[in-house]
C-alpha positions, 0 to 999 in steps of 0.5 A: 278069163275066169277068175280061177285062172289067177288063183296060182298068184293068190288073186281072185282076179286081175286088179289092173282093170280099173282106175282107182283114182276115179273112185273117191271112196278108194282113192286114199287106199291106193294113193302112194305119196310122193314129194309133191304130196308132202307139199300139198298136205302142208298147204291143205293143213294151213287151209283147214286151220284157216291160217292161209288161202291159196291158188295152186296148180298141179301139172303133169302128163296124162296118167301122172296122178293129177286127178288123183291129187284132187280126189285125195283132197276131196276125200280128206275134206269129206273126212274132216267135214269141210266143204269141197267142190269138184268139177271136171272142166268141159270145153266151153265156158258157159258149161263151166259156170253151169257145172260149177252151179250144179257142183256147188249145190250138190256139195252143199247138200251133201255137207248138210248146208241146205236146210229145210228152212231155206238155201243159204244166200251164197248158194243161191248167188252161185246157182244163179250162174246156171241161168246166165246167157253166154253173152251176159257172163261177167267174169268179175261178177262170177268170180265175186259170187264164187269167192264169197261162196267159198269164204262163207263155207270155209274151210272150203276147196274148189277143185278144177280138173283139166283146165287144158280142156279150154283151148278157145281164146275167148273161153280161156280168157273168160275163165282166167278172168273169173279165177283171177277174181276168185283169187282176189276174193278168197280169205284164209281157209280157202284153197283153189286147186286146178290141174293142167298140162305143164305146157298149157300152164306155160302158155297160160302164163304168157297169155294171161300173166295177171292170172299167173301172178295169182298162182301161189304155187305150182306143183309138178308131178314127177315120174315114179321111182322103182320103189314107188312103182312097187308100192303102187302095184302092191296096193293094187294087188292087195285088193284082189289078194286071197292068200296071205304071207306072200311078197307084196308085189307077187307074182311080179319080182323086182326085175319085173317091176323095174321093166314095167316102170321103165316101159311106163316111163314112171307113169302110174296109169301106164304102169297099170296098163302094162302090168295088166298085159304082163299078168295076162301073159303070166296066166296064159303061159302058166308061169308061177312068177313074172320076171323081167324076161316074161315082162319083156316078152309080154310087151314085145308080143302085145298088139299095139293100138291102131294109129289114129288119123286125127291126133289128139289135142294134147300129146300123151307122151311128151306133154306138149300140145301140137302147134295148132292146139293153142293160139299163138302167144300174144305177149312174151312169157314174163320173167320167173316170179319168186313167191313164198308158198302162200304169199304174193309175188315178191 
């Protein structure tokens, strides 16, 4: 639809077509802080100051902002000239190690740690992981290399996105043992931050209890309140706003935001998708404001996506994997562990 169609709303176009969380340059602009972000900031600050080290898990359903928290951390590290390595985890362990080797090298070059006179020994050590054959991967050795590299580049951040992509028992065990060794090696000034579904972490806790004891803190993302949803939408709309002195969420009124957030179950990504539908409906019917009635009509009239004959490995709506998605637990889940924010289990 021509961009001029949105001029009635003081917009140059539809701002809900792109996910800002995928763009490192824009992530801090569109990010809306929740309680979880206060905790994550306190952890990051202690790592920047080399006062503590930590391994932290961020859990939540698809679209809840797990990746965005990693990118916010990466953006802050870049702004403060700290070392950060980000990796979207693949499904096979060998690809994980190759990806880490490439990501470490890329981050080192961007941070100016690779000089004309040579490559740091710690980077050469990590780069060697890309050449190790699958059957020769030693998780203890790999974890040692990664941990020592992070220590050498401190303050440093290892950001691993979507650990739940690993579902084969052998792959999970190899990476779990590696992360366990990394945790045992890192010193104050290092943060290992990974994301996954809550159900996956529960399964991991039952099957890899030694890794679970290394996780200093689990940060569970919660749904957006209506006020947070208003702020999220306002920030997105601002990117396309050409008329000043309008209400921040215009053309959406309060009832419209409530209906959108209710239908999205407080999920940020889903909120954008539904706001897209409602905005297009408003343009189509030439409404000067989008209210709750228009939102309800737009969501009722939209064509649902075709049903998939093959269910995804993870259910988006419940955050619970189907029974066959993961191997059956080998051991019962351990009793809850009390921890300080950074300390060992107590």
